[in-house]
Each structure stands twice: as structure tokens, then as C-alpha cells.
KERO-318376 format. One record per atom (N, C-alpha, C, O, CB): residue in three letters; x, y, z; atom name; residue number from 0. Coordinates in nm, 3 decimals, padded with zeros to 5 digits, m for minus. Glycine has a CB too. Layout:
# KERO-318376
ALA;X;Y;Z;CA;NUM
...
//
This chain:
# KERO-318376
MET;12.550;05.705;19.299;N;0
MET;12.533;05.761;19.431;CA;0
MET;12.630;05.877;19.455;C;0
MET;12.592;05.980;19.511;O;0
MET;12.551;05.653;19.537;CB;0
ILE;12.756;05.860;19.412;N;1
ILE;12.854;05.967;19.430;CA;1
ILE;12.816;06.088;19.345;C;1
ILE;12.828;06.202;19.391;O;1
ILE;12.995;05.919;19.393;CB;1
LYS;12.770;06.064;19.222;N;2
LYS;12.728;06.175;19.135;CA;2
LYS;12.615;06.252;19.199;C;2
LYS;12.612;06.375;19.193;O;2
LYS;12.686;06.123;18.997;CB;2
GLN;12.521;06.182;19.259;N;3
GLN;12.408;06.248;19.324;CA;3
GLN;12.456;06.332;19.442;C;3
GLN;12.406;06.443;19.464;O;3
GLN;12.304;06.143;19.371;CB;3
ALA;12.550;06.282;19.518;N;4
ALA;12.604;06.356;19.632;CA;4
ALA;12.675;06.483;19.585;C;4
ALA;12.663;06.588;19.646;O;4
ALA;12.699;06.268;19.714;CB;4
ILE;12.750;06.471;19.475;N;5
ILE;12.820;06.587;19.420;CA;5
ILE;12.719;06.692;19.374;C;5
ILE;12.735;06.811;19.401;O;5
ILE;12.912;06.545;19.302;CB;5
LYS;12.615;06.647;19.303;N;6
LYS;12.511;06.740;19.257;CA;6
LYS;12.445;06.811;19.374;C;6
LYS;12.416;06.931;19.366;O;6
LYS;12.405;06.665;19.174;CB;6
GLU;12.421;06.740;19.482;N;7
GLU;12.356;06.798;19.600;CA;7
GLU;12.447;06.903;19.665;C;7
GLU;12.399;07.008;19.709;O;7
GLU;12.320;06.688;19.702;CB;7
ARG;12.576;06.874;19.672;N;8
ARG;12.670;06.972;19.730;CA;8
ARG;12.677;07.098;19.645;C;8
ARG;12.684;07.209;19.698;O;8
ARG;12.810;06.910;19.744;CB;8
ILE;12.676;07.082;19.514;N;9
ILE;12.678;07.197;19.424;CA;9
ILE;12.552;07.279;19.442;C;9
ILE;12.558;07.402;19.450;O;9
ILE;12.691;07.152;19.277;CB;9
ARG;12.436;07.212;19.450;N;10
ARG;12.309;07.281;19.469;CA;10
ARG;12.309;07.359;19.601;C;10
ARG;12.264;07.474;19.606;O;10
ARG;12.192;07.181;19.467;CB;10
MET;12.359;07.296;19.706;N;11
MET;12.363;07.363;19.837;CA;11
MET;12.455;07.486;19.832;C;11
MET;12.424;07.589;19.892;O;11
MET;12.411;07.266;19.946;CB;11
GLY;12.568;07.474;19.761;N;12
GLY;12.659;07.587;19.747;CA;12
GLY;12.596;07.701;19.672;C;12
GLY;12.614;07.818;19.707;O;12
GLY;12.786;07.544;19.677;CB;12
GLU;12.520;07.668;19.566;N;13
GLU;12.452;07.772;19.489;CA;13
GLU;12.345;07.840;19.573;C;13
GLU;12.329;07.962;19.566;O;13
GLU;12.389;07.713;19.361;CB;13
GLU;12.273;07.763;19.653;N;14
GLU;12.171;07.822;19.740;CA;14
GLU;12.235;07.917;19.841;C;14
GLU;12.181;08.024;19.869;O;14
GLU;12.092;07.713;19.814;CB;14
ALA;12.350;07.879;19.895;N;15
ALA;12.421;07.965;19.990;CA;15
ALA;12.463;08.095;19.922;C;15
ALA;12.452;08.202;19.981;O;15
ALA;12.544;07.893;20.049;CB;15
GLN;12.510;08.086;19.799;N;16
GLN;12.551;08.206;19.726;CA;16
GLN;12.432;08.299;19.703;C;16
GLN;12.443;08.419;19.723;O;16
GLN;12.615;08.168;19.592;CB;16
PHE;12.319;08.243;19.661;N;17
PHE;12.200;08.326;19.638;CA;17
PHE;12.152;08.389;19.769;C;17
PHE;12.112;08.506;19.772;O;17
PHE;12.088;08.243;19.574;CB;17
ARG;12.155;08.312;19.876;N;18
ARG;12.109;08.365;20.004;CA;18
ARG;12.201;08.479;20.050;C;18
ARG;12.154;08.581;20.100;O;18
ARG;12.105;08.254;20.111;CB;18
LEU;12.331;08.461;20.033;N;19
LEU;12.425;08.565;20.073;CA;19
LEU;12.410;08.690;19.986;C;19
LEU;12.418;08.802;20.037;O;19
LEU;12.568;08.512;20.067;CB;19
LEU;12.391;08.672;19.856;N;20
LEU;12.368;08.788;19.769;CA;20
LEU;12.244;08.865;19.812;C;20
LEU;12.246;08.988;19.819;O;20
LEU;12.355;08.744;19.623;CB;20
GLY;12.137;08.795;19.841;N;21
GLY;12.014;08.860;19.886;CA;21
GLY;12.035;08.933;20.018;C;21
GLY;11.984;09.044;20.037;O;21
GLY;11.903;08.757;19.901;CB;21
PHE;12.108;08.872;20.108;N;22
PHE;12.138;08.935;20.236;CA;22
PHE;12.219;09.063;20.218;C;22
PHE;12.194;09.164;20.283;O;22
PHE;12.214;08.836;20.327;CB;22
LEU;12.318;09.057;20.127;N;23
LEU;12.406;09.171;20.107;CA;23
LEU;12.337;09.290;20.042;C;23
LEU;12.385;09.403;20.052;O;23
LEU;12.524;09.131;20.024;CB;23
GLU;12.225;09.266;19.974;N;24
GLU;12.153;09.379;19.914;CA;24
GLU;12.118;09.484;20.018;C;24
GLU;12.121;09.604;19.989;O;24
GLU;12.025;09.330;19.845;CB;24
ASP;12.084;09.440;20.138;N;25
ASP;12.044;09.534;20.244;CA;25
ASP;12.148;09.548;20.354;C;25
ASP;12.125;09.620;20.452;O;25
ASP;11.915;09.490;20.303;CB;25
ASN;12.262;09.479;20.340;N;26
ASN;12.360;09.477;20.449;CA;26
ASN;12.503;09.490;20.397;C;26
ASN;12.589;09.409;20.432;O;26
ASN;12.346;09.348;20.529;CB;26
GLN;12.528;09.590;20.316;N;27
GLN;12.662;09.607;20.261;CA;27
GLN;12.755;09.671;20.364;C;27
GLN;12.711;09.747;20.451;O;27
GLN;12.656;09.692;20.135;CB;27
GLY;12.882;09.640;20.352;N;28
GLY;12.983;09.699;20.438;CA;28
GLY;13.006;09.625;20.568;C;28
GLY;13.084;09.670;20.652;O;28
GLY;12.944;09.837;20.469;CB;28
LEU;12.940;09.512;20.586;N;29
LEU;12.964;09.432;20.705;CA;29
LEU;13.091;09.350;20.688;C;29
LEU;13.136;09.326;20.576;O;29
LEU;12.845;09.339;20.735;CB;29
ASN;13.149;09.308;20.800;N;30
ASN;13.263;09.218;20.790;CA;30
ASN;13.214;09.072;20.797;C;30
ASN;13.097;09.046;20.826;O;30
ASN;13.367;09.248;20.902;CB;30
THR;13.305;08.980;20.771;N;31
THR;13.264;08.839;20.764;CA;31
THR;13.207;08.789;20.896;C;31
THR;13.114;08.708;20.897;O;31
THR;13.381;08.753;20.723;CB;31
TYR;13.261;08.835;21.008;N;32
TYR;13.209;08.793;21.138;CA;32
TYR;13.064;08.839;21.156;C;32
TYR;12.979;08.762;21.201;O;32
TYR;13.297;08.850;21.251;CB;32
GLN;13.038;08.965;21.121;N;33
GLN;12.902;09.018;21.133;CA;33
GLN;12.804;08.942;21.044;C;33
GLN;12.691;08.913;21.084;O;33
GLN;12.900;09.168;21.098;CB;33
ILE;12.848;08.910;20.922;N;34
ILE;12.762;08.836;20.830;CA;34
ILE;12.731;08.698;20.887;C;34
ILE;12.616;08.654;20.887;O;34
ILE;12.830;08.822;20.691;CB;34
ALA;12.834;08.630;20.936;N;35
ALA;12.816;08.496;20.993;CA;35
ALA;12.718;08.500;21.110;C;35
ALA;12.630;08.414;21.122;O;35
ALA;12.950;08.438;21.039;CB;35
LYS;12.733;08.598;21.195;N;36
LYS;12.647;08.609;21.313;CA;36
LYS;12.501;08.634;21.273;C;36
LYS;12.410;08.571;21.327;O;36
LYS;12.695;08.723;21.405;CB;36
LYS;12.480;08.725;21.177;N;37
LYS;12.343;08.758;21.136;CA;37
LYS;12.276;08.644;21.059;C;37
LYS;12.154;08.625;21.071;O;37
LYS;12.343;08.883;21.050;CB;37
LEU;12.354;08.568;20.981;N;38
LEU;12.296;08.457;20.905;CA;38
LEU;12.292;08.326;20.983;C;38
LEU;12.224;08.232;20.943;O;38
LEU;12.373;08.437;20.777;CB;38
GLY;12.365;08.320;21.095;N;39
GLY;12.372;08.197;21.172;CA;39
GLY;12.461;08.093;21.104;C;39
GLY;12.441;07.972;21.120;O;39
GLY;12.233;08.140;21.193;CB;39
TRP;12.559;08.140;21.027;N;40
TRP;12.652;08.054;20.956;CA;40
TRP;12.786;08.052;21.029;C;40
TRP;12.814;08.139;21.112;O;40
TRP;12.669;08.100;20.809;CB;40
SER;12.867;07.954;20.996;N;41
SER;13.004;07.953;21.048;CA;41
SER;13.086;08.055;20.968;C;41
SER;13.050;08.091;20.856;O;41
SER;13.068;07.809;21.038;CB;41
GLY;13.194;08.101;21.028;N;42
GLY;13.282;08.193;20.957;CA;42
GLY;13.340;08.129;20.832;C;42
GLY;13.357;08.197;20.730;O;42
GLY;13.395;08.238;21.049;CB;42
GLY;13.369;08.001;20.839;N;43
GLY;13.423;07.929;20.723;CA;43
GLY;13.325;07.926;20.607;C;43
GLY;13.364;07.941;20.491;O;43
GLY;13.460;07.788;20.763;CB;43
LYS;13.197;07.905;20.638;N;44
LYS;13.097;07.902;20.531;CA;44
LYS;13.086;08.038;20.465;C;44
LYS;13.073;08.048;20.343;O;44
LYS;12.960;07.858;20.587;CB;44
VAL;13.090;08.143;20.545;N;45
VAL;13.081;08.279;20.490;CA;45
VAL;13.202;08.306;20.402;C;45
VAL;13.187;08.354;20.290;O;45
VAL;13.072;08.383;20.604;CB;45
ARG;13.323;08.276;20.453;N;46
ARG;13.445;08.303;20.375;CA;46
ARG;13.446;08.223;20.244;C;46
ARG;13.482;08.277;20.140;O;46
ARG;13.569;08.269;20.457;CB;46
TYR;13.408;08.096;20.250;N;47
TYR;13.406;08.013;20.130;CA;47
TYR;13.306;08.066;20.028;C;47
TYR;13.337;08.075;19.909;O;47
TYR;13.372;07.868;20.167;CB;47
THR;13.186;08.101;20.074;N;48
THR;13.082;08.151;19.985;CA;48
THR;13.123;08.286;19.925;C;48
THR;13.102;08.310;19.806;O;48
THR;12.948;08.164;20.059;CB;48
LEU;13.182;08.373;20.007;N;49
LEU;13.230;08.501;19.957;CA;49
LEU;13.340;08.482;19.853;C;49
LEU;13.345;08.554;19.754;O;49
LEU;13.281;08.587;20.073;CB;49
LYS;13.427;08.385;19.876;N;50
LYS;13.534;08.358;19.780;CA;50
LYS;13.475;08.322;19.644;C;50
LYS;13.523;08.370;19.541;O;50
LYS;13.625;08.244;19.831;CB;50
LYS;13.372;08.237;19.643;N;51
LYS;13.308;08.198;19.517;CA;51
LYS;13.242;08.319;19.451;C;51
LYS;13.254;08.337;19.329;O;51
LYS;13.204;08.087;19.542;CB;51
LEU;13.173;08.401;19.528;N;52
LEU;13.107;08.519;19.472;CA;52
LEU;13.209;08.620;19.421;C;52
LEU;13.186;08.685;19.319;O;52
LEU;13.018;08.584;19.577;CB;52
GLU;13.321;08.632;19.491;N;53
GLU;13.425;08.725;19.447;CA;53
GLU;13.490;08.675;19.319;C;53
GLU;13.520;08.754;19.229;O;53
GLU;13.531;08.744;19.558;CB;53
GLU;13.513;08.544;19.309;N;54
GLU;13.569;08.486;19.186;CA;54
GLU;13.479;08.511;19.066;C;54
GLU;13.526;08.527;18.953;O;54
GLU;13.591;08.337;19.204;CB;54
ASN;13.348;08.514;19.090;N;55
ASN;13.251;08.539;18.983;CA;55
ASN;13.224;08.687;18.961;C;55
ASN;13.140;08.723;18.878;O;55
ASN;13.121;08.467;19.014;CB;55
GLY;13.293;08.773;19.034;N;56
GLY;13.280;08.917;19.014;CA;56
GLY;13.152;08.977;19.069;C;56
GLY;13.111;09.085;19.025;O;56
GLY;13.289;08.946;18.871;CB;56
LEU;13.088;08.910;19.164;N;57
LEU;12.960;08.958;19.216;CA;57
LEU;12.974;09.040;19.344;C;57
LEU;12.886;09.120;19.376;O;57
LEU;12.869;08.843;19.240;CB;57
VAL;13.083;09.020;19.417;N;58
VAL;13.108;09.099;19.537;CA;58
VAL;13.253;09.144;19.535;C;58
VAL;13.337;09.087;19.466;O;58
VAL;13.077;09.017;19.666;CB;58
ARG;13.278;09.248;19.613;N;59
ARG;13.416;09.291;19.634;CA;59
ARG;13.440;09.298;19.784;C;59
ARG;13.352;09.337;19.861;O;59
ARG;13.446;09.429;19.564;CB;59
VAL;13.559;09.260;19.823;N;60
VAL;13.597;09.262;19.964;CA;60
VAL;13.706;09.367;19.980;C;60
VAL;13.810;09.362;19.914;O;60
VAL;13.646;09.120;20.013;CB;60
GLU;13.680;09.463;20.068;N;61
GLU;13.775;09.572;20.091;CA;61
GLU;13.834;09.559;20.229;C;61
GLU;13.764;09.535;20.328;O;61
GLU;13.706;09.710;20.073;CB;61
GLU;13.965;09.576;20.236;N;62
GLU;14.033;09.575;20.365;CA;62
GLU;14.013;09.709;20.434;C;62
GLU;14.018;09.814;20.370;O;62
GLU;14.183;09.543;20.349;CB;62
ALA;13.991;09.703;20.563;N;63
ALA;13.974;09.825;20.642;CA;63
ALA;14.035;09.798;20.779;C;63
ALA;14.070;09.684;20.812;O;63
ALA;13.822;09.867;20.654;CB;63
ALA;14.048;09.902;20.858;N;64
ALA;14.100;09.888;20.994;CA;64
ALA;13.997;09.941;21.091;C;64
ALA;13.941;10.049;21.073;O;64
ALA;14.236;09.964;21.010;CB;64
GLU;13.972;09.864;21.195;N;65
GLU;13.882;09.906;21.303;CA;65
GLU;13.945;09.867;21.434;C;65
GLU;13.980;09.751;21.455;O;65
GLU;13.739;09.841;21.288;CB;65
GLY;13.961;09.963;21.520;N;66
GLY;14.019;09.934;21.651;CA;66
GLY;14.159;09.875;21.641;C;66
GLY;14.198;09.794;21.725;O;66
GLY;13.930;09.840;21.727;CB;66
GLY;14.234;09.917;21.541;N;67
GLY;14.369;09.866;21.524;CA;67
GLY;14.378;09.728;21.463;C;67
GLY;14.487;09.670;21.455;O;67
GLY;14.436;09.865;21.654;CB;67
ARG;14.264;09.674;21.419;N;68
ARG;14.263;09.540;21.360;CA;68
ARG;14.221;09.548;21.215;C;68
ARG;14.138;09.631;21.177;O;68
ARG;14.170;09.446;21.437;CB;68
LYS;14.278;09.461;21.133;N;69
LYS;14.241;09.453;20.992;CA;69
LYS;14.112;09.373;20.979;C;69
LYS;14.100;09.264;21.035;O;69
LYS;14.356;09.389;20.906;CB;69
ILE;14.016;09.427;20.906;N;70
ILE;13.892;09.355;20.879;CA;70
ILE;13.862;09.363;20.730;C;70
ILE;13.914;09.450;20.660;O;70
ILE;13.773;09.413;20.963;CB;70
ASN;13.780;09.274;20.683;N;71
ASN;13.736;09.274;20.544;CA;71
ASN;13.589;09.312;20.539;C;71
ASN;13.506;09.244;20.598;O;71
ASN;13.760;09.137;20.476;CB;71
LYS;13.558;09.420;20.469;N;72
LYS;13.419;09.461;20.452;CA;72
LYS;13.371;09.416;20.315;C;72
LYS;13.446;09.421;20.218;O;72
LYS;13.403;09.615;20.468;CB;72
VAL;13.246;09.372;20.309;N;73
VAL;13.192;09.311;20.188;CA;73
VAL;13.088;09.402;20.124;C;73
VAL;13.001;09.456;20.191;O;73
VAL;13.132;09.173;20.220;CB;73
PHE;13.100;09.416;19.991;N;74
PHE;13.007;09.499;19.915;CA;74
PHE;12.966;09.425;19.788;C;74
PHE;13.045;09.350;19.731;O;74
PHE;13.071;09.636;19.880;CB;74
LEU;12.843;09.448;19.744;N;75
LEU;12.801;09.397;19.614;CA;75
LEU;12.868;09.479;19.505;C;75
LEU;12.891;09.598;19.523;O;75
LEU;12.647;09.400;19.600;CB;75
VAL;12.897;09.416;19.394;N;76
VAL;12.952;09.486;19.279;CA;76
VAL;12.836;09.545;19.202;C;76
VAL;12.736;09.478;19.176;O;76
VAL;13.039;09.391;19.188;CB;76
ASN;12.849;09.672;19.165;N;77
ASN;12.747;09.738;19.084;CA;77
ASN;12.738;09.667;18.949;C;77
ASN;12.841;09.637;18.889;O;77
ASN;12.779;09.890;19.066;CB;77
TRP;12.619;09.641;18.901;N;78
TRP;12.603;09.567;18.776;CA;78
TRP;12.672;09.638;18.660;C;78
TRP;12.720;09.572;18.567;O;78
TRP;12.454;09.549;18.743;CB;78
LYS;12.679;09.770;18.664;N;79
LYS;12.746;09.844;18.556;CA;79
LYS;12.896;09.816;18.555;C;79
LYS;12.960;09.819;18.449;O;79
LYS;12.722;09.996;18.571;CB;79
ASP;12.953;09.788;18.672;N;80
ASP;13.095;09.756;18.681;CA;80
ASP;13.126;09.617;18.625;C;80
ASP;13.242;09.588;18.594;O;80
ASP;13.141;09.765;18.824;CB;80
MET;13.024;09.533;18.613;N;81
MET;13.044;09.398;18.561;CA;81
MET;13.047;09.393;18.409;C;81
MET;13.091;09.294;18.350;O;81
MET;12.936;09.307;18.613;CB;81
LEU;12.998;09.500;18.347;N;82
LEU;12.990;09.500;18.201;CA;82
LEU;13.127;09.524;18.137;C;82
LEU;13.209;09.599;18.189;O;82
LEU;12.892;09.605;18.155;CB;82
ASN;13.148;09.460;18.026;N;83
ASN;13.266;09.486;17.944;CA;83
ASN;13.225;09.598;17.849;C;83
ASN;13.162;09.572;17.746;O;83
ASN;13.316;09.355;17.866;CB;83
TRP;13.261;09.721;17.882;N;84
TRP;13.212;09.837;17.809;CA;84
TRP;13.262;09.839;17.665;C;84
TRP;13.194;09.894;17.577;O;84
TRP;13.254;09.964;17.878;CB;84
GLU;13.376;09.782;17.639;N;85
GLU;13.424;09.775;17.502;CA;85
GLU;13.329;09.691;17.416;C;85
GLU;13.299;09.727;17.303;O;85
GLU;13.567;09.716;17.497;CB;85
LEU;13.283;09.579;17.471;N;86
LEU;13.186;09.495;17.398;CA;86
LEU;13.051;09.564;17.384;C;86
LEU;12.985;09.551;17.281;O;86
LEU;13.168;09.361;17.469;CB;86
VAL;13.010;09.638;17.487;N;87
VAL;12.883;09.711;17.481;CA;87
VAL;12.887;09.813;17.369;C;87
VAL;12.794;09.824;17.289;O;87
VAL;12.851;09.780;17.616;CB;87
ARG;12.997;09.890;17.363;N;88
ARG;13.011;09.991;17.257;CA;88
ARG;13.012;09.925;17.119;C;88
ARG;12.951;09.976;17.025;O;88
ARG;13.140;10.073;17.276;CB;88
LYS;13.081;09.814;17.107;N;89
LYS;13.087;09.742;16.979;CA;89
LYS;12.947;09.696;16.938;C;89
LYS;12.907;09.713;16.823;O;89
LYS;13.183;09.621;16.989;CB;89
ASP;12.873;09.639;17.034;N;90
ASP;12.735;09.594;17.004;CA;90
ASP;12.647;09.711;16.965;C;90
ASP;12.564;09.699;16.874;O;90
ASP;12.675;09.522;17.125;CB;90
MET;12.663;09.824;17.033;N;91
MET;12.581;09.940;17.000;CA;91
MET;12.614;09.991;16.859;C;91
MET;12.524;10.029;16.785;O;91
MET;12.602;10.053;17.104;CB;91
GLU;12.741;09.990;16.823;N;92
GLU;12.781;10.033;16.689;CA;92
GLU;12.722;09.939;16.584;C;92
GLU;12.673;09.984;16.480;O;92
GLU;12.936;10.037;16.677;CB;92
GLU;12.725;09.809;16.612;N;93
GLU;12.666;09.712;16.518;CA;93
GLU;12.515;09.734;16.505;C;93
GLU;12.459;09.717;16.397;O;93
GLU;12.695;09.567;16.565;CB;93
MET;12.450;09.771;16.616;N;94
MET;12.306;09.798;16.612;CA;94
MET;12.278;09.920;16.524;C;94
MET;12.182;09.920;16.447;O;94
MET;12.250;09.819;16.754;CB;94
LYS;12.362;10.022;16.535;N;95
LYS;12.344;10.142;16.453;CA;95
LYS;12.362;10.109;16.306;C;95
LYS;12.284;10.154;16.222;O;95
LYS;12.443;10.252;16.495;CB;95
LEU;12.466;10.030;16.275;N;96
LEU;12.493;09.993;16.136;CA;96
LEU;12.383;09.906;16.076;C;96
LEU;12.356;09.910;15.956;O;96
LEU;12.626;09.921;16.125;CB;96
SER;12.318;09.826;16.162;N;97
SER;12.213;09.736;16.112;CA;97
SER;12.079;09.807;16.100;C;97
SER;11.980;09.747;16.056;O;97
SER;12.200;09.615;16.202;CB;97
GLY;12.074;09.935;16.141;N;98
GLY;11.950;10.011;16.127;CA;98
GLY;11.857;10.000;16.246;C;98
GLY;11.739;10.035;16.234;O;98
GLY;11.878;09.966;16.005;CB;98
THR;11.904;09.953;16.358;N;99
THR;11.821;09.946;16.478;CA;99
THR;11.783;10.087;16.519;C;99
THR;11.867;10.178;16.518;O;99
THR;11.894;09.873;16.593;CB;99
SER;11.658;10.106;16.554;N;100
SER;11.610;10.241;16.587;CA;100
SER;11.681;10.298;16.708;C;100
SER;11.728;10.225;16.795;O;100
SER;11.461;10.238;16.612;CB;100
LYS;11.688;10.433;16.714;N;101
LYS;11.754;10.501;16.825;CA;101
LYS;11.685;10.471;16.957;C;101
LYS;11.751;10.467;17.061;O;101
LYS;11.756;10.650;16.800;CB;101
GLU;11.554;10.450;16.956;N;102
GLU;11.481;10.422;17.079;CA;102
GLU;11.529;10.291;17.142;C;102
GLU;11.549;10.282;17.263;O;102
GLU;11.329;10.416;17.053;CB;102
LYS;11.548;10.190;17.056;N;103
LYS;11.596;10.062;17.107;CA;103
LYS;11.739;10.072;17.155;C;103
LYS;11.776;10.007;17.254;O;103
LYS;11.585;09.954;16.999;CB;103
ILE;11.821;10.150;17.089;N;104
ILE;11.960;10.166;17.130;CA;104
ILE;11.967;10.239;17.264;C;104
ILE;12.051;10.206;17.348;O;104
ILE;12.040;10.241;17.022;CB;104
LYS;11.880;10.339;17.285;N;105
LYS;11.877;10.414;17.411;CA;105
LYS;11.849;10.322;17.530;C;105
LYS;11.906;10.340;17.638;O;105
LYS;11.772;10.525;17.405;CB;105
ILE;11.762;10.225;17.510;N;106
ILE;11.728;10.132;17.619;CA;106
ILE;11.853;10.058;17.663;C;106
ILE;11.870;10.033;17.783;O;106
ILE;11.620;10.030;17.573;CB;106
VAL;11.940;10.024;17.570;N;107
VAL;12.062;09.949;17.601;CA;107
VAL;12.164;10.037;17.669;C;107
VAL;12.234;09.990;17.759;O;107
VAL;12.121;09.890;17.474;CB;107
SER;12.176;10.162;17.630;N;108
SER;12.283;10.248;17.684;CA;108
SER;12.251;10.306;17.818;C;108
SER;12.332;10.379;17.874;O;108
SER;12.311;10.359;17.590;CB;108
//
């Protein structure tokens, strides 16, 4: 029973992360209060979910000032910024050495 409850909490957390990622696609640069209000979530749920997404490198939170107050604005991380370019270059070099056609290599780069 406890294992099932843990699995359910994990599933709910993952659903919240996916929902927030989808929301942020069209709503970048909002602060946590604005996100909570638009999604109908508590501020705590937004902060917790953002923390998980930030730990996984999917969002970045930038500090800004508005009206003399510090706020955190949320942005999705560009997929290109998530890549380890050193590994990409290494893989591309291995593809060239193995005789992979230039057309296939272009698709990757």
C-alpha cells in the first residue's frame, strides 16, 4: 500500500512537470505568482515543480526587479543549450571515421 502511494505521488509530480512545461511554451518570462494564478496552483506547488525542472536543466529562473521588488522570471531552456557539445562533436567525428554519409551527419549538426 505504501509503495502504491509513493508511485502515485511520483506520477502526480511528473504530470505537474509536464503540465508546467507545456504552459511555459507559450508563457515564458512570467514570475511564480503569475504562473500560480494562471494555472490555479498554489505558489508552493509552482516553486516545487520549478525546482525539479530546474534541477533537470529544463527551465532557468532569472532574478529581476519590478517596482523595487525582487522577482524570479521563468524561461524554458533552449534544447541546444542542453546538449553537451563536446560529446556531439566526438560523435560526429566517429560518424565521419565510420564512413557515415555527409547527408546523415548534416541532419545531426
